[in-house]
C-alpha positions in Angstrom: 0.1 0.1 0.1 1.3 3.4 -0.9 1.9 6.2 1.6 -0.6 8.4 0.0 -3.3 5.5 0.2 -2.3 4.9 3.9 -2.5 8.7 4.6 -5.8 8.8 2.9 -7.4 5.9 4.7 -6.2 7.6 7.9 -7.8 10.8 6.8 -10.9 9.2 6.2 -11.0 7.6 9.6 -10.1 10.8 11.3 -12.9 12.5 9.4 -15.3 10.8 11.6 -13.5 12.1 14.8 -13.3 15.9 14.0 -13.9 17.9 17.0 -16.2 20.1 15.1 -18.7 19.6 12.2 -17.4 21.6 9.1 -19.6 23.8 7.3 -21.7 22.4 4.4 -19.5 23.7 1.6 -16.5 21.8 3.2 -18.5 18.9 3.7 -19.4 18.8 0.0 -15.9 19.3 -0.9 -14.8 16.3 1.3 -17.6 14.2 -0.3 -16.5 15.2 -3.8 -12.7 14.5 -3.3 -13.6 11.2 -1.7 -15.8 10.0 -4.5 -13.1 11.3 -7.2 -10.4 9.5 -5.2 -12.3 6.2 -4.9 -14.6 6.1 -7.8 -13.1 8.6 -10.5 -15.0 10.9 -12.7 -18.8 11.3 -12.1 -20.7 9.1 -14.7 -24.1 9.0 -12.8 -27.1 10.7 -14.0 -27.9 14.2 -12.3 -30.6 13.9 -9.8 -33.9 15.7 -10.4 -34.7 19.3 -9.0 -36.6 17.9 -6.1 -33.6 16.2 -4.7 -31.6 19.2 -3.7 -29.0 17.4 -1.6 -28.5 15.0 -4.2 -27.9 17.7 -6.9 -25.6 19.4 -4.7 -23.4 16.3 -4.2 -23.7 15.6 -7.8 -22.4 19.1 -8.8 -19.7 19.0 -6.3 -18.3 15.6 -7.5 -19.0 16.7 -11.1 -16.5 19.8 -10.3 -13.5 17.5 -9.7 -13.8 15.9 -13.2 -10.5 15.0 -14.8 -8.5 15.1 -11.4 -6.4 11.9 -10.7 -7.2 9.5 -7.9 -3.9 10.5 -6.3 -4.7 14.2 -6.5 -7.9 13.9 -5.0 -6.4 11.7 -2.2 -4.0 14.2 -1.4 -6.3 17.2 -1.4 -8.6 15.1 1.0 -5.8 14.3 3.0 -4.7 18.2 3.1 -8.3 19.3 3.8 -8.7 16.9 6.8 -5.4 18.0 8.1 -6.5 21.8 7.9 -9.7 20.8 10.1 -8.2 18.8 12.8 
């Protein structure tokens, strides 16, 4: 396992133990980076207008399109580090 993958896994685990809940924009960024790192580019169908949370998540993930898995992992690790 690479050092980056180990750091990413530790950051994911650490994200559940943050002292304060991040604001919604930060939570969306974390979600998007996690999805980009673990799944890759968003190819799912955009949720309908009535699903505002689903649309926000979809938009955040789509904004990461083209970013490599390693890049997304590093940004996730850095963001969690700044919140701890």
